[in-house]
C-alpha positions as a printed Julia matrix, in Angstrom:
121×3 Matrix{Float64}:
  22.35    9.4    33.59
  19.94    6.59   34.42
  16.23    7.27   34.02
  13.65    5.05   35.65
  10.35    4.69   33.86
   7.17    3.39   35.36
   5.22    0.72   33.53
   2.53    3.22   32.5
   5.14    5.68   31.18
   6.85    2.92   29.21
   3.53    1.83   27.71
   2.69    5.44   26.78
   6.07    5.84   25.05
   5.57    2.63   23.08
   2.11    3.75   21.95
   3.48    7.17   20.96
   6.28    5.52   18.96
   3.84    3.21   17.14
   1.53    6.12   16.31
   4.42    8.2    14.98
   5.51    5.35   12.7
   2.14    5.11   10.93
  -1.29    3.7    11.47
  -2.03    0.01   11.67
  -3.43   -1.52    8.52
  -7.15   -2.18    8.57
  -8.61   -5.66    8.1
 -11.65   -4.07    6.41
 -11.38   -4.53    2.61
 -13.56   -1.46    2.1
 -10.67    0.68    3.34
  -8.62   -0.3     0.27
 -11.27   -0.04   -2.44
 -10.33    2.85   -4.72
  -7.89    4.13   -7.31
  -4.11    3.91   -7.0
  -1.29    5.43   -9.03
   2.26    4.06   -9.45
   4.9     6.19   -7.68
   7.35    7.78   -8.13
   5.84    9.16  -11.31
   9.25    9.53  -13.0
  10.01    5.78  -12.66
   9.18    3.12  -15.22
   6.57    0.72  -13.83
   8.05   -2.26  -15.7
   5.83   -5.27  -15.02
   3.58   -3.24  -12.71
   0.56   -1.23  -13.82
   0.6     2.55  -14.08
  -2.82    2.66  -12.37
  -4.81    0.13  -10.34
  -8.47    0.23   -9.39
  -9.48   -2.03   -6.51
 -13.22   -2.74   -6.66
 -15.5    -3.8    -3.81
 -16.23   -7.12   -5.55
 -12.51   -7.85   -5.09
 -11.56   -7.48   -8.73
  -8.65   -5.25   -9.65
  -8.38   -3.4   -12.94
  -4.76   -2.79  -13.89
  -4.13   -0.06  -16.46
  -0.78    0.05  -18.2
   0.37    3.01  -20.29
   3.37    2.84  -22.62
   4.91    6.28  -23.1
   6.94    4.91  -26.04
   3.93    3.75  -28.08
   1.04    5.58  -26.4
  -0.69    2.21  -26.04
  -3.05    1.65  -23.1
  -3.82   -1.9   -21.99
  -6.02   -3.17  -19.19
  -6.21   -6.47  -17.34
  -8.42   -7.77  -14.56
  -7.17   -9.74  -11.56
  -8.62  -10.86   -8.26
  -7.4    -9.08   -5.12
  -7.63   -9.9    -1.43
  -6.13   -9.07    1.96
  -3.45  -11.37    3.32
  -2.7   -11.48    7.04
   0.59  -13.41    7.02
   3.55  -11.22    7.94
   1.66   -7.99    8.43
  -1.24   -6.84    6.29
  -0.81   -7.12    2.53
  -2.99   -6.52   -0.49
  -2.48   -9.34   -2.97
  -3.26   -8.46   -6.59
  -2.97  -11.46   -8.86
   0.42  -13.0    -8.04
   1.93   -9.97   -6.31
   1.72   -9.17   -2.6
   1.93   -5.51   -1.6
   2.61   -4.55    2.04
   0.2    -1.9     3.29
   1.58    1.33    4.72
  -0.82    3.83    6.28
  -0.01    7.29    7.54
  -3.0     9.4     8.43
  -5.31    9.3     5.42
  -2.54    8.16    3.03
  -2.58    4.53    1.92
   0.41    3.05    0.09
   0.85   -0.45   -1.31
   4.54   -1.31   -1.44
   6.19   -2.61   -4.6
   9.95   -2.21   -4.13
  11.32   -0.53   -0.98
  14.86   -0.32   -2.38
  13.66    1.73   -5.37
  10.98    3.6    -3.43
   8.21    2.22   -5.67
   4.63    1.88   -4.47
   1.0     2.46   -5.37
  -0.6     5.42   -3.63
  -4.35    5.66   -3.17
  -5.65    8.83   -4.8
  -9.41    8.31   -4.22
């Protein structure tokens, strides 16, 4: 069965598809200021922080917790938005692709392992 679509119908379908796949990342740094937690919570963060706080002065506080020793360490890095291949938040040396869905903001770490930072406030 062959279906003919008008240009306006095709455009509407494309817009619907893009909306269903998530919201576009914002170029406003204020949208990303806040507190993030490493997910999934049952994974070991390894070289990534357990928690990250992105401040409006574009400093990031990384908080690492070692369940083995109970030790908590913090470091400060600079962060910024990168507009190369999509929108990314760069924290120190690491670039995190931004994924938005409704009010949820995620900063990707490793897609294969399902690891990311999720904004909690």
